[in-house]
N, C-alpha and C positions, 0 to 999 in steps of 0.2 A: 587761763582757761581751758580746764582740761579738756587734750585736745579728742580724747575716746570720746566724748559726745558730739563731736564730729561724727566720727564715724556710726557709731551705734543710734546716731535720731535717721540718720539717713538708710540703715535696714530696714525690713521688715518680720516681723515678730519670730516666720518661720524658719526667715534667715540668722537670727539671734537662738530662739532653741537649735541648731545645724549648728553651730558656734561654739554653745556650750558643752554638745552632746561630743563635741569631738578635739574637745582642748583639754587641757588640762594643769593641773599648778602647780610648779617651781617655788620650792623656799632656797631662800640665798640668803649666807651668815653675810658680817660684815666682813669688806675683804676680797669676797666671789665676786667673780666678772661673770656680768651675764651673757658681754659681746665684749671682744677682742677685738681692735683696731687690724684691720686688715686679715682677719682669717674669716673663712667662707661663715653665717648663722644660716640655719637650716626654719630658722621661725618667726612667727609676727607675735610679738609681748606687749602685753597692757601690764602696767604697773596697778597689780590692786589691793599693798600698805606696803609699806616701807619708805625708802628712801635710797634714790640712784643717783650717785653723781655720773657723770659726762664731762672726761678730759681724751686729750687729745694723742693720748695710749701712748707717744714717747718719755714725755716731759712727767706725767701726768700733771697736768697741766689743768685746773677744774676748766672749764665751758660752761658747764652749767649741771643745774641739781633739781629732781624729778621726784615726783611720788603716785599717788594714788590718783589712778587715772589718765595718764600718762601713755602714749605709746611709745613702745623703739624694734627697729629695725622696722622700719616704712619704707624708709627708703631704699635698703638693702634687697628688700624683696622687690621694691615699684623696679629698679633695677638692674639687679639679678649681678651686681657686684659686692665685694666684701665691702663691710664697712668703713666710715674712714676716719672715727672713734672707738674709746673703750667703751663702757660699758659698767660701773663698779658699785655695789653695794656697799653703801656707808652706814647703812642701822639694818635690820633684820626687816628685810622685803619677800612676798607674796607676788610673783606675777603668774598673769595668763600666760600658754602659750598653745599656739594654734602651729603645726605647721606648714611648709610653702607647698611643699606635697599636696596638702587637703586643702589645700587655697586653691591651689592650678586647679584641682579639679574641681572644686564646686564653681570657681569664677568657669571656665570651657563650659561647664554645661548647663547654666541657669545664666541667660543674659540679665537678668534681673538685676541678682543681684551683683552680679559683673561691673553694669556701670550706677550702681547705689552704690558699688565698694569704691570705685573710682573715684567717685566725685565729691565722695567724702572724704576720701586720699586727698584726695587736687582743697577744696575749702579748707584741710586744716593744715596743709600746707602752703597755702597763700596764707593764710592768718600769724604761720610762723615766719616768714619771709615781712608781710609788715610790721612785726613786734620787733624781729631783729634790725631794719632797713631804719627806722625807729630810734633804736638803742647804737646805731652807727652814727646817729645826730644826723639824720635825714626824714624827710618822712614828713608829717605832725605830730607829734606824741598824742595832739588830744584825740585825737581818729587813732592810736592804735589797737585799740578796742572796742572800736563800732564794727555792727557785725549788720548784717541786713536782719529783715525780720523773716522774712521765709525758712532762713537760714535756723533762727533761735527757735523754732516751733521744732525744728529737727532736734534742734541741741537740749531740748525741753523734755520730750520723748525719750533723747540719749539716757539721759539724771535715771529715769527712773529706769532703760535696757541695764546700764551698769551696776543700778540696785541688786537686778535679777542674777547678774554673773556674780556682785560680792555674799549677795546668799549663797549663791550654786558651791560657792567655794568655801563658803563660812568662812568671812573675810568680815560679817555683819555682827 
């Protein structure tokens, strides 16, 4: 499931509009590094189109491939630590970026946005952990993609909001 749907589905329309107006589009060519292991990043990213590979950084061992609708840089955003992986474009890719500075300012000044933002991050990080645990052979694979019905309502709303971002940055 596209992780951005968790985030966008739990923010309100004013927050989505704020994000659209305060973020920017970044274009990557094949081989461009969006994130380099161990080097601080200053933005949170949403993949609009294209494909990125997540590697261990040293040996370029592939960990995962991601595409449109995925969020990148969220762990470094939460922890204020350098990333533990590198993220490299494997095809022409467009990403939406919003600076850490602007996000922190919004989080500090708007408690509802802060609560919704961190709740959404918790949901999709939990989803990712369940999936990883299942891939490692633990857990129940049949439950891998089960989501609470109350969360599904937000995910549905997130789809239309992701469409707004794609339209703003001409990715549709």
